[in-house]
N, C-alpha and C positions, 0 to 999 in steps of 0.2 A: 503494499500501500504506500503511495507517496506521501511523503511528509507535508502537512499543512505548510504554506508559506508564512514567513513571519516578517516583522518590519524590518530585521537585519537583512533579510534576502532582498527586499525592496531597496534597502539604502545601497547594497552592494550592486544592484542592478542600475540603480539611478546615479550612482557615483556621488552620494552625499552621506550625511552622518545619519545614525538612527534618531537622534534627537530632531533633525530637520524632517524626516519622515513622519513622526509623531506630531510635529506643529502643523505640516501640511494637511495631514488627514483630519485634523479637527479644526482646520481653517484658520490658524493662526495667521494675523495681518503680518507677522514678521519674514513671512516666506514670499518672496516674490512670484510672480504670476508664471514666468518661465519655468522656474523650478518645480512650483507645484504640479504644473502640467506634465513635467517629465516623471515625477514621482506617481501621479495617479496613472499615466501610462504604464508605469513599471508593475503597479499594484494589478491593474488589469490583466497585464500580460501573465502575471503569475496566480491570476485568479484568487486574489487576496480579498478575503472577507472581514471587515472589521467586528471584533467580538463585542456585541452590545452588553453582555453582562459585565465583560472586564473593563469596558469602558464606563460603564455605571459605577463600577466600584471604585475606579479611578477619582470618580467625581465626589465620592464621599470623604467626609472628613477624616483626615489622618490621624488625628489627635495630636499632631505635633506642631510646633512653632519653630521657624529657622531664625536664627541670630547670625546675621552677616558682618562681620568686621572687615573694614578696609584696613591693610596692613600698613602700621606706622613704624618708622625706624625708631628701635629703642635700645638702650645701653644693654639690657640684659637678654637681647634677642627674642623676647617675648612676641614682639610686633602688636603689642596691646598698650595704648596710653593708660598708665595706671588709674586715670580717673575711671577709666571704663571697667576696670577689674571688679571696683566695689559694686557697680551698676549690675555687673553680670551676676553677681550672687543674688541680687535683689530680683532680677529677671528670672532666675532659675527657682526661686522660691515661690515667686508669683504663678509660674507656670504650674508647678507642682500643685500647689493649692486649688488650681483650677482644672486639675486632671489632665493637663498636657505634658509631653514631653517635649525637650529643647534640643533642637540640632544647630551646633554651632560651626561656623565656617568662615574661613579667610577669603576674602575675595580681592580681586585686583582690576583697576581700570580696563585692562586690555581683555579681560575674560567677560564672556557674554552672560554674566550672571542674572540680568535682567530678564533674560528668557530663559535660562535653564532651569531656574527655581521655580519659575510660572508653569514651565510644562512638565517637570519631572513628577509634581505631585508629592514630592518628600514632605511638604508641609502645608497646612492650610493657610498660612500667612507669613509674612517677614517683618521683622524688626532690623532696622539699619543703623548701625552705629559707627562713628569715626570715619565718616566719608570725605574728608578732607576739602579741597577745592568745590565749592558749590555749584558754580558755574560749569565745572567740568562734567558733571555728571546728572545735571537737570534733565538733559534728554533722556537718560535712562529711567529717571522717575516718570517722566512723562510717558515712556513706553508701558511702563508698569500699570499706570492708570488706564492707558488704552486697551491693555489686554484684560482688565478688571481684576489684576492680582491686587490682594489685599495686603496694604503695608503700612507701617508706621514708621517714622525716623525720629532719631533723636537730634535736634538742632533747631536753629532760630525759626521763629514763626514769623513767615513773611506773607504778605497780602496776597501775591500771585503765585505761590508755590504749589507745585503738583502734589497731591496726596495730603496726607495727615502728619504733622509735625508735633512732637512734644519737645519744650525746652524751657530754659530757666530764664528768669528776667535779667538779661544781660544789660540792658539800659540801667537799670536800678542798681545792678551791682557795680557797674561802672561809676555811677553817681556817687555810691556809698564810698568806695575806695577813695577817690579823688577828694570827696568830702572831707574824709578823715584826715588825708595826708596836708590839706589846706588847714584843718584845725590845729595840726601839729607844727603850723608856722611855715610850711614849705609852700613855695611859689613857683619854683622852677621845675616842674613836675614831668618827667619824661614818659613817654608810653611805647612800650615794646611789644608789637603784634601787628599783623597785616589789618590795617585799616581800610578795607575796601569790600566791595559786594562778594568778591571771591571767599571771603572768610566772615559771612554776616555774624556769626556770634561774636569774633572779635570786634567786628565793626560796630555792633550794638554796644560793647564794652567801652569801645573809643568813644562814641557818641554820647555816652553818659558821662564820661571823663570830661569830654569838651563842655557839655551843659553845666557840670559843677563848676569848671573854672569860670565860665561866663557868667554864672549866677554871683559868683564871689569877685567879679570885677577883675580878673586876671587874665592878661591876654594869652591866647592860644599860639604857641610858636612851633610852627611845622618842622622846625629843625629839631625838636626834640621827640620826634615820632621816628622810629626804626622798625622795618618790617621784620618779623620774625615767626617761624612756625613753631608749634607745641612740642620742642624738644629742648633739652639741656643744652646741646650742642648751638642750637639756632639763637638761644637766649645768649649763650656765652659770647657769640660771634656779633650779635646786635648790639650788647652791652660794650663789647670791646670797642665796635666802631663808634659809638656814641663818645665814648671817653676819649679815643683818638682824634675826634673832630673837635674836641675841647668845647662842646655844646654848651657846657654850664649849667649844671641841673644840681637840685639838693634833694629830689626824690625820684623813684622810678614805679611806675605801675606797669606790672608784666601781665600780658593778658591770658597767661596761664601759670601755675605753680611750676610746671616745668622750665618754662622759660625765665621765671623767676630766680630758680635754683641756679640756672646757667649764669645769670647775670649776677648772682651772689658771688660766684667762684671768680667771674671777670673782674669785679670790684675788688675782691681781695687780692688778685694777681697784681692790679694795677696800686695796690698801697691803700685803698678807700675803705673805710670802715662802715659795717652797717650795725646799728642806724647813726652812729655819731657823726658819719660824714654825709651819708646818703641813705634816707629812710627807703624802704623797700616793701611791695605788696604785690601778691599774685592774685590767682583767681582759681578755684576748683575744691580747694582744701582736701588735696590728696593726702593718704597717711604719712608721706615723707615730710609734709609741710611742717609738721608740729615736732619733727625731730632734726631738722638742719639746725646749724648754729649761726645765728640766732633763729629760733622759731619764727616761721614766715607768718606775716598777717596776710589773710586771704579772704576769698568769698566762698560761704560754703553752699554748694549745690547739694540737696538732699536726694542722694542716689537711691535710698531705700523708696522714696516716694515716686521718683522717676522711673524705676523698674516697674512698679506697681502700676503707675498710669500708663505706660507704655504697652504693658500686658493686657490691661483692661480695655485700653482703646483698640487693640488688634482684636481682641475677642468680641468686642462691639462690632467691628467691621465685619466679622466672619459670621455674626448672628444677623447681619443685615440691617442692623440699626444705625441711625445718624450718630456721627462721631465728629466732634470739632476738634481742630489743634487747640493746644493749651500750653499755657505760659506758666511757669511754677515759681514761687517766690525764692528769694535767696536771702543769706544772712552773712554780714561782715563779721569775722572773726579775728579780733585784735590780737596780735602777739608782739614779741619784743623787736621783730624786725623794723617796725615803723614807729617806734616809740623813742623818740629824739629828745 
């Protein structure tokens, strides 16, 4: 008896991947018309019949949510920003309480993750963490929306964003840090972090910093802003650049704790003391922030609440309910690094 043709056979005959065959047979818009016709012709040639029962089974809930990380460069080669590690624990617990398993995967921009997870049926929905340059992956978020994929992301809440975002109040956090430094008598406050639409979370913190300075009648000096990504190395290089330019500053607001910790080392290497010569503050309140010397003033983002809201929002989408993006409150945590 001749074996029944499979999607693998169709893929071989049509010269495409099995994932592409799966997409084409279910009418995915990601497959162009020429490829779709070639796959359909191969399926007819092999007398391939779609197994309706299997198809229906694939459409049922898997009982699994997928957490997709974008790989970050880290000193310990974990490739996960330490801020997200505590959130990972919260997300895992929230999934367990809801009776869901959690699938964790690293992704890179070069990979077609926006299509692969939607088509694989490995998970009922996606949680996206740590996806870097917002403008570089917006088109992939738009494709997820077009496919009907249920997803939520941790990030800035923007008016025209694709899908649902859960994020912290970056603007208020930036205001709080700059206001605190102003209260300590600082007037030349530098900002380390990319202040552009590419990184809307950092940009929100920068806008809060600018607002606080303007309300205090302090001029905003563009020369005191230096771009940096959320790594210690980037913070070190940004701080070093500012020092060598002799910009003249008495405080530094780093857009993340990792940037702040790198900046702290650069200041020390150039003979500047924290906080006696330069007050310093970060953002995130990662565990390391309270253990550096001096302990770092920062902004606490409640990762327990964040993980719970991410999971609850995604399950709301899966169950077909209306779900809105949400901005979570933050809290200034004052430590010795800013107490001049």
